[in-house]
C-alpha positions as CSV (number, residue, x, y, z in Angstrom):
1,M,232.9,73.4,46.3
2,Y,230.4,72.5,43.6
3,P,227.4,70.1,43.9
4,F,228.7,68.3,40.8
5,D,232.2,67.3,39.6
6,I,233.9,70.2,37.7
7,D,237.6,70.3,37.0
8,E,239.0,73.7,38.0
9,N,241.7,75.1,35.7
10,V,242.3,78.7,37.0
11,C,244.1,79.0,40.3
12,G,246.9,80.9,42.0
13,A,248.7,83.7,40.3
14,D,246.5,83.2,37.2
15,R,243.4,83.8,39.2
16,V,244.8,86.9,40.9
17,L,246.0,88.3,37.6
18,R,242.5,87.8,36.1
19,L,241.0,89.6,39.1
20,V,243.3,92.6,38.8
21,I,242.9,92.9,35.1
22,G,239.1,92.4,35.2
23,T,238.7,95.0,38.0
24,V,240.9,97.6,36.1
25,L,239.0,97.0,32.8
26,G,235.7,97.4,34.6
27,G,236.9,100.7,36.2
28,L,238.1,102.0,32.9
29,G,234.9,101.1,31.2
30,I,232.8,102.9,33.9
31,F,235.0,105.9,34.7
32,Y,237.4,106.6,31.8
33,F,236.2,105.5,28.4
34,E,233.8,107.8,26.6
35,K,233.2,106.0,23.3
36,T,230.4,103.4,23.5
37,L,232.5,100.7,21.8
38,F,235.3,100.9,24.3
39,V,232.9,100.9,27.2
40,V,231.1,97.9,26.0
41,L,234.3,95.9,25.1
42,S,236.0,96.7,28.4
43,L,232.9,95.8,30.5
44,L,232.4,92.6,28.5
45,L,236.1,91.5,29.0
46,S,235.9,92.5,32.6
47,F,232.8,90.4,33.1
48,I,234.4,87.4,31.4
49,L,237.6,87.6,33.5
50,L,235.7,88.1,36.8
51,L,233.4,85.2,35.9
52,N,236.6,83.0,35.5
53,V,237.8,84.1,38.9
54,V,234.5,83.2,40.6
55,T,234.1,79.8,38.9
56,N,237.8,78.9,38.7
57,R,237.3,77.8,35.1
58,C,238.3,79.2,31.7
59,K,237.0,77.6,28.5
60,V,240.0,78.9,26.6
61,N,242.4,77.3,29.0
62,E,240.4,74.1,28.6
63,I,240.7,74.2,24.8
64,W,244.4,74.9,24.9
65,G,245.0,72.3,27.6
66,L,246.3,74.8,30.2
67,D,245.8,74.2,33.9
68,S,247.1,76.4,36.7
69,C,245.5,74.4,39.5
70,H,247.1,71.0,39.1
71,E,250.9,71.1,38.7
72,R,252.6,68.5,36.7
73,E,254.0,65.6,38.6
74,A,257.6,64.7,37.6
């Protein structure tokens, strides 16, 4: 998928959940919140979550050692 080697760590249900939450936060930021702080925070979080969905990578998952793409082999 990428022209260089990148380990993906966001897949499956984790990716779908990020897509749903990111979309909801974006919608709330645009249509519901009136205070500037809430609008900015919700749009920022929405952008980060949707970026994770598009790239299949999450830096926080990498730091914590979480990976929803490669299941453990027993």
